[in-house]
C-alpha positions as CSV (number, residue, x, y, z in Angstrom):
1,M,-25.6,-10.8,62.4
2,S,-25.6,-6.5,63.3
3,D,-28.7,-5.0,64.9
4,L,-28.7,-2.6,61.8
5,F,-29.1,-5.4,59.1
6,K,-31.4,-7.6,61.3
7,R,-33.4,-3.8,61.2
8,A,-32.2,-3.3,57.4
9,I,-34.0,-6.9,56.9
10,S,-36.8,-6.6,59.1
11,L,-37.5,-3.3,57.2
12,G,-40.9,-3.3,55.1
13,V,-39.4,-6.3,53.0
14,G,-43.0,-7.0,52.9
15,L,-43.4,-3.4,50.6
16,T,-40.2,-4.2,49.1
17,I,-40.8,-7.2,47.5
18,V,-44.4,-7.1,46.6
19,S,-45.2,-5.7,42.9
20,K,-47.2,-3.0,41.7
21,E,-49.7,-5.1,39.8
22,K,-50.3,-7.4,43.3
23,V,-50.7,-3.8,45.6
24,E,-53.4,-3.3,42.8
25,K,-54.9,-6.5,42.9
26,V,-55.2,-6.8,47.1
27,V,-56.3,-2.9,46.8
28,E,-58.8,-4.0,44.1
29,E,-60.2,-7.2,46.3
30,L,-60.6,-4.7,49.3
31,V,-63.2,-2.7,46.8
32,K,-64.9,-5.7,46.3
33,R,-65.3,-6.1,49.8
34,G,-66.7,-3.2,49.7
35,E,-63.6,-1.9,52.6
36,L,-62.6,0.5,50.3
37,A,-64.3,3.6,48.5
38,P,-63.4,3.1,44.2
39,S,-62.3,6.4,44.6
40,E,-59.8,5.8,47.2
41,S,-57.9,3.1,45.3
42,K,-55.7,4.7,43.0
43,A,-54.9,6.7,45.7
44,L,-53.9,3.7,48.3
45,V,-52.3,2.1,45.5
46,D,-50.3,5.1,44.7
47,R,-49.2,5.4,48.1
48,L,-48.5,2.1,49.0
49,V,-46.0,1.6,45.5
50,E,-44.4,5.1,46.6
51,R,-43.7,3.2,49.9
52,G,-42.5,0.3,48.8
53,E,-40.2,2.2,46.5
54,E,-39.0,4.5,49.7
55,E,-38.6,1.4,51.8
56,R,-36.4,-0.6,48.6
57,G,-33.8,2.5,48.8
58,M,-33.7,2.2,52.4
59,F,-33.2,-1.4,52.5
60,K,-30.9,-1.1,49.9
61,S,-28.9,1.6,51.6
62,A,-28.8,-0.3,54.9
63,V,-27.5,-3.2,53.1
64,Q,-24.6,-1.5,51.2
65,E,-23.8,0.2,54.2
66,Q,-23.5,-3.0,56.2
67,V,-21.4,-4.4,53.1
68,Q,-18.8,-1.6,53.4
69,R,-18.4,-2.2,57.5
70,V,-17.6,-5.6,56.5
71,L,-15.6,-4.9,54.1
72,K,-13.5,-2.6,56.2
73,G,-13.2,-4.9,58.8
74,M,-12.0,-7.5,56.5
75,N,-9.5,-4.8,55.7
76,I,-10.5,-5.3,51.9
77,P,-9.5,-2.2,49.5
78,A,-12.1,-0.2,48.2
79,Q,-12.3,0.0,43.8
80,G,-11.2,4.2,44.3
81,D,-7.6,2.6,46.0
82,L,-7.6,0.0,43.4
83,A,-7.7,2.3,41.0
84,E,-5.3,5.0,42.7
85,L,-2.9,2.2,42.8
86,Q,-3.3,1.0,39.6
87,L,-2.8,4.5,38.4
88,R,0.7,4.6,40.7
89,I,1.7,1.3,38.9
90,D,1.4,3.1,35.3
91,V,3.6,5.9,36.1
92,L,6.1,3.5,37.7
93,E,5.7,2.0,34.6
94,R,6.3,4.5,32.0
95,R,9.0,6.0,34.6
96,V,10.9,2.8,34.5
97,A,10.7,2.3,30.4
98,E,11.8,5.9,30.1
99,L,15.0,5.1,32.2
100,E,15.4,1.7,30.1
101,G,15.4,3.7,27.2
102,I,18.1,6.1,27.9
103,S,19.9,3.7,29.3
104,Q,20.3,1.7,25.9
105,M,20.7,5.1,24.0
106,E,23.7,5.8,26.3
107,G,25.0,1.8,26.3
108,T,25.2,1.6,29.9
109,Q,23.0,-0.6,32.1
110,P,20.6,1.1,34.7
111,E,22.3,1.1,38.3
112,M,20.9,-0.9,40.6
113,R,20.5,0.1,44.4
114,N,20.6,-2.1,47.4
115,D,18.8,-0.3,49.7
């Protein structure tokens, strides 16, 4: 496993998987124990949720980058490459169909080339 992938996994996984409800519950416990002023609780929840969203985005980006590297290393074509090839096939199929239609109208067989 690459270092980037390991770092991505360890990068704030805790905040990445914690829901807003769980954050609110923990902050509420801090308020009950007197470790946090009630007036500060909403701001703390908002900061932690925002941080979790940032961490989630960073984690997602890191995983996507790693997956792309692995796929590229395995020479697996990207979706765009496949779409481009499909377009080329479609064009060639139309051209073949047109040529076959012309040959049939003229009563001749298309010339086969052996290159």
